[in-house]
C-alpha positions in Angstrom: 0.0 0.0 -0.1 2.7 2.4 0.6 4.0 1.6 -2.9 0.6 2.6 -4.2 0.4 5.7 -2.2 3.9 6.8 -3.7 2.6 6.3 -7.3 -0.7 8.2 -6.2 1.3 11.0 -4.9 3.2 11.3 -8.5 -0.3 10.5 -10.6 -2.9 12.7 -8.6 -1.6 16.2 -9.6 -1.6 14.9 -13.3 -4.4 14.9 -15.6 -3.8 11.3 -16.5 -6.5 8.7 -16.7 -6.1 6.1 -14.1 -7.2 2.4 -14.0 -8.0 1.0 -10.5 -8.0 -2.8 -10.2 -8.5 -5.3 -7.6 -11.2 -7.3 -5.9 -14.6 -6.0 -4.7 -14.1 -4.1 -1.5 -10.5 -3.4 -1.6 -11.1 0.4 -1.6 -11.1 1.4 -5.0 -13.5 4.4 -4.7 -11.7 5.7 -1.5 -8.7 5.6 -3.6 -10.4 7.6 -6.6 -11.6 10.1 -4.0 -8.1 10.7 -2.8 -6.7 11.2 -6.1 -9.6 13.7 -7.0 -8.8 15.6 -3.7 -5.0 15.9 -4.2 -5.4 17.0 -7.8 -5.9 20.5 -9.3 -9.6 19.4 -9.9 -10.2 19.2 -6.1 -12.6 22.3 -6.1 -14.5 20.7 -9.2 -17.2 17.8 -8.6 -16.5 14.4 -8.1 -19.1 12.0 -9.8 -19.5 8.4 -9.3 -21.0 6.0 -11.9 -21.5 2.2 -11.0 -21.8 0.9 -14.4 -22.9 -2.5 -13.4 -25.8 -0.9 -11.4 -27.6 1.0 -14.1 -29.6 -0.9 -16.8 -28.2 -0.8 -20.4 -31.0 0.7 -21.8 -30.7 3.8 -19.4 -26.8 3.9 -19.2 -26.0 6.2 -22.3 -28.6 8.7 -21.1 -27.4 8.6 -17.7 -23.8 9.2 -18.7 -24.2 11.8 -21.7 -27.7 13.0 -21.1 -30.3 13.2 -23.8 -32.5 15.6 -25.8 -36.3 16.0 -25.5 -37.9 13.2 -27.7 -34.8 11.3 -28.0 -36.6 8.1 -26.8 -40.1 7.1 -25.5 -40.7 8.6 -21.9 -37.8 11.6 -22.7 -40.4 14.3 -22.0 -37.6 16.9 -21.4 -33.9 17.5 -21.9 -31.7 16.0 -19.5 -28.0 16.5 -18.6 -25.9 13.3 -18.0 -23.0 12.5 -15.7 -20.1 13.8 -17.9 -21.8 17.3 -18.0 -22.3 17.1 -14.1 -18.6 16.2 -13.7 -17.3 19.2 -15.9 -13.9 20.7 -14.4 -13.8 17.8 -12.2 -13.4 13.9 -11.9 -15.9 11.1 -13.0 -15.4 7.6 -11.5 -16.5 4.8 -13.5 -16.8 1.9 -11.3 -17.0 -1.6 -12.9 -16.2 0.0 -16.3 -15.7 -3.8 -17.5 -19.5 -4.1 -17.4 -20.0 -1.3 -20.3 -21.5 -2.3 -23.5 -19.3 -2.1 -26.6 -21.5 1.0 -28.1 -21.0 3.1 -24.9 -17.3 1.9 -24.7 -17.0 3.7 -28.2 -18.4 6.9 -26.7 -16.3 6.9 -23.7 -13.0 6.4 -26.0 -14.3 9.5 -27.9 -14.5 11.6 -24.6 -11.1 10.6 -23.9 -9.5 11.2 -27.1 -11.5 14.5 -28.1 -12.8 15.9 -24.8 -16.2 15.8 -26.4 -19.5 13.8 -26.7 -23.0 13.9 -28.0 -26.2 13.5 -25.7 -28.5 11.1 -26.8 -30.7 12.2 -29.8 -28.4 15.3 -30.6 -26.0 15.9 -33.3 -24.4 18.8 -31.5 -21.2 18.1 -29.6 -20.5 19.1 -25.9 -17.0 19.7 -24.5 -16.2 17.4 -21.6 -13.4 18.9 -19.5 -13.3 15.8 -17.1 -10.7 13.4 -15.7 -11.6 9.9 -16.1 -10.9 7.4 -13.1 -11.9 4.1 -13.9 -12.2 0.7 -11.8 -13.0 -3.1 -12.2 -12.6 -6.2 -10.5 -12.2 -8.1 -13.9 -9.0 -8.6 -16.0 -9.6 -6.2 -18.7 -7.0 -8.1 -20.8 -9.0 -11.2 -20.7 -12.1 -9.4 -21.7 -10.1 -7.6 -24.7 -9.2 -11.2 -25.7 -12.6 -12.4 -25.6 -13.9 -9.6 -27.6 -15.9 -8.1 -24.8 -13.8 -5.1 -24.3 -12.3 -2.6 -26.7 -8.6 -2.7 -27.0 -8.2 0.8 -27.9 -10.2 1.8 -24.9 -8.3 -0.5 -22.7 -5.0 1.2 -23.5 -6.4 4.7 -23.3 -7.6 4.0 -19.7 -4.5 2.0 -18.8 -2.1 5.1 -18.6 -1.5 4.7 -14.9 -2.8 1.2 -13.7 -2.8 0.5 -10.0 -3.9 -3.0 -8.6 -5.1 -2.8 -5.0 -4.2 -5.9 -2.7 -7.0 -7.8 -1.0 -7.3 -7.3 2.6 -6.0 -10.8 3.4 -2.6 -9.9 1.8 -2.3 -6.8 4.1 -3.1 -8.0 7.6 -0.9 -5.3 9.0 -3.4 -2.8 7.8 -6.2 -4.5 9.5 -5.7 -2.9 13.2 -5.6 0.7 11.7 -8.6 0.2 9.6 -10.6 -1.7 12.7 -9.5 1.3 14.8 -10.9 3.8 12.1 -14.2 2.0 11.8 -14.5 1.8 15.5 -14.1 5.6 16.0 -16.2 6.5 13.3 -19.3 3.9 14.2 -18.7 4.9 18.0 -19.6 8.4 17.2 -22.3 7.7 14.7 -24.1 5.3 17.2 -23.2 7.6 20.3 -20.9 5.1 21.8 -17.8 5.9 23.9 -15.7 2.8 23.0 -11.9 3.3 23.7 -10.2 0.6 21.7 -10.3 -3.2 21.0 -9.1 -6.1 23.1 -5.9 -7.8 21.6 -7.7 -11.1 21.2 -10.5 -9.1 19.0 -7.3 -8.0 16.8 -6.0 -11.5 16.7 -9.2 -12.8 15.4 -9.4 -10.0 12.9 -6.1 -10.6 11.5 -6.2 -14.3 11.1 -9.6 -14.2 9.3 -9.4 -14.3 5.3 -11.9 -11.3 4.5 -13.5 -12.4 1.2 -15.4 -9.1 1.2 -12.2 -7.1 1.7 -12.5 -3.9 3.6 -16.4 -3.5 3.1 -16.9 -6.6 5.1 -14.5 -5.6 7.8 -16.4 -2.3 8.2 -19.7 -4.2 8.3 -18.3 -6.3 11.0 -16.9 -3.4 13.0 -20.5 -1.5 12.8 -22.2 -4.4 14.0 -19.7 -5.0 16.8 -20.0 -1.5 17.9 -23.7 -1.4 18.1 -23.7 -4.5 20.4 -20.9 -3.2 22.6 -22.1 -1.3 25.6 -18.6 -1.3 27.6 -15.6 0.9 27.2 -13.7 -1.6 25.5 -14.9 -3.7 22.5 -14.4 -7.6 23.3 -14.7 -10.7 21.2 -18.1 -11.5 22.4 -19.3 -8.2 20.5 -17.8 -9.8 17.1 -20.2 -11.9 14.7 -20.5 -15.6 15.8 -18.0 -16.9 13.0 -15.2 -14.8 14.7 -15.8 -15.5 18.0 -16.2 -19.3 18.1 -12.6 -20.1 18.8 -8.9 -18.8 19.0 -7.7 -18.3 15.6 -4.5 -20.2 14.6 -1.8 -19.6 11.9 -3.6 -19.7 8.4 -6.9 -18.3 9.8 -8.7 -21.6 10.6 -10.7 -21.6 13.7 -9.2 -24.1 16.4 -8.8 -24.9 20.1 -6.7 -22.9 22.7 -3.6 -23.2 20.4 -1.9 -19.7 20.1 -2.5 -17.6 17.0 0.3 -16.1 14.8 -0.8 -12.8 16.4 -0.4 -14.2 20.0 3.0 -15.4 19.1 4.1 -12.2 17.5 3.0 -10.2 20.4 4.8 -12.5 22.7 8.2 -12.1 20.7 7.9 -8.4 20.5 7.0 -8.2 24.3 10.1 -10.5 25.2 12.5 -8.8 22.7 11.8 -5.3 24.5 12.2 -6.8 27.9 15.6 -8.1 26.6 16.8 -4.9 25.4 15.6 -2.8 28.4 12.5 -1.3 26.5 14.8 0.3 23.8 12.2 0.3 20.8 15.1 1.3 18.1 17.1 -1.7 19.3 14.2 -3.9 19.4 13.3 -3.0 15.7 16.6 -3.9 14.6 16.5 -7.4 16.4 13.3 -8.0 15.1 14.1 -6.9 11.7 11.5 -4.3 11.0 11.4 -0.4 11.0 10.8 1.6 14.1 7.5 2.9 12.6 6.4 -0.7 12.2 7.1 -1.6 15.7 5.4 1.4 17.0 2.3 0.4 15.1 2.4 -3.1 16.2 2.7 -1.8 19.9 -0.2 0.5 19.5 -2.2 -2.4 18.0 -1.2 -4.8 20.9 -2.2 -1.7 23.5 1.4 -2.2 25.0 1.6 -0.3 28.1 5.3 -0.3 28.8 7.6 2.8 29.3 10.0 2.6 26.3 12.6 4.6 24.7 13.5 5.1 21.1 17.2 5.1 21.9 
C-alpha cells in the first residue's frame, strides 16, 4: 500500500486517466476520491457512476444526457453525468460491465474531450478527468472480444492494483480502529479501543469481502458493545467461536500467529531494556512498524526510542 501511495502522489497532480484494479471491497472508490482531492480539480465535482448498477437501456442517457424526444418517455432535456462532472473527476466503477457501443463513446471522450447527448448531433465539451475501476481482468475481456482494446490502452495510462485485505493483515488494526471511532461517534458510543484477542481474530480471518466486510463487522460490533472496550463477544459468531490459529482456521486453545508475534515483541523489548529502536533492529522491522504493532497490541510499557 505504501508503494501505491507513492505512485498516487506522483499521478494525482496530473490529468492522466487512471485504472484501478482489484477485488470488490478493496477500497477503489476511496482511492479515486483521494486522487481527486489531491489533484488540481479538487474544487470541481467528483461524480461516481456504478456501470453495473444502471440498466443498459438507460446507461447512455445517464452518462451523456439526452434531448427531448430522444426516446419514449424523454419528455424533457436532461444532462448526464459527464456534464455534471465538468471541471472535475468522473469515477467509472465496474467499467468492465460497459456495452461495446458505450465503450466507443467513452473512448471519444478520452481522445477528443467531447461527447454527443442521446438524440443530439451537437457536441459538448467534456473537461473531465476519468478514473475507472474494475474487478475483472480487462486483458481477458479484450481477448474475449468483450472490451475494446483501444479503450483499454487509453484507460491504462496509470494502472494500480489494490491488494486484497488478506494480503495486508498489518493494515487491519488501523482500519479496525478507524471504523471503531467512526461508528462509535455515529451510534453515540464511547468505546476506547479493542481487546488484543479481537485484533487476533480480525487478522487471522481471510476477509473475502475485503475492507467492506471488515467495516460491516466493526459497525455491527459497535452496535452491540456497551462497554468501554470492544471484546470478542461483540464480534459476529463466526469470528468468536474459537481462537484463530496460523492460516486463519478456527481451532482450540492453540496460540495464534498474532499471539506469538505479540509475545516475541514483548520479550524482545524486555531483553533490550525497552529500547524500541534496538528491538526493531533485532526483530528486523522498522521503528515505525514496531510502534504501529505496539499500539495495536495496546502495549503499556515505558520505552525509549534510543
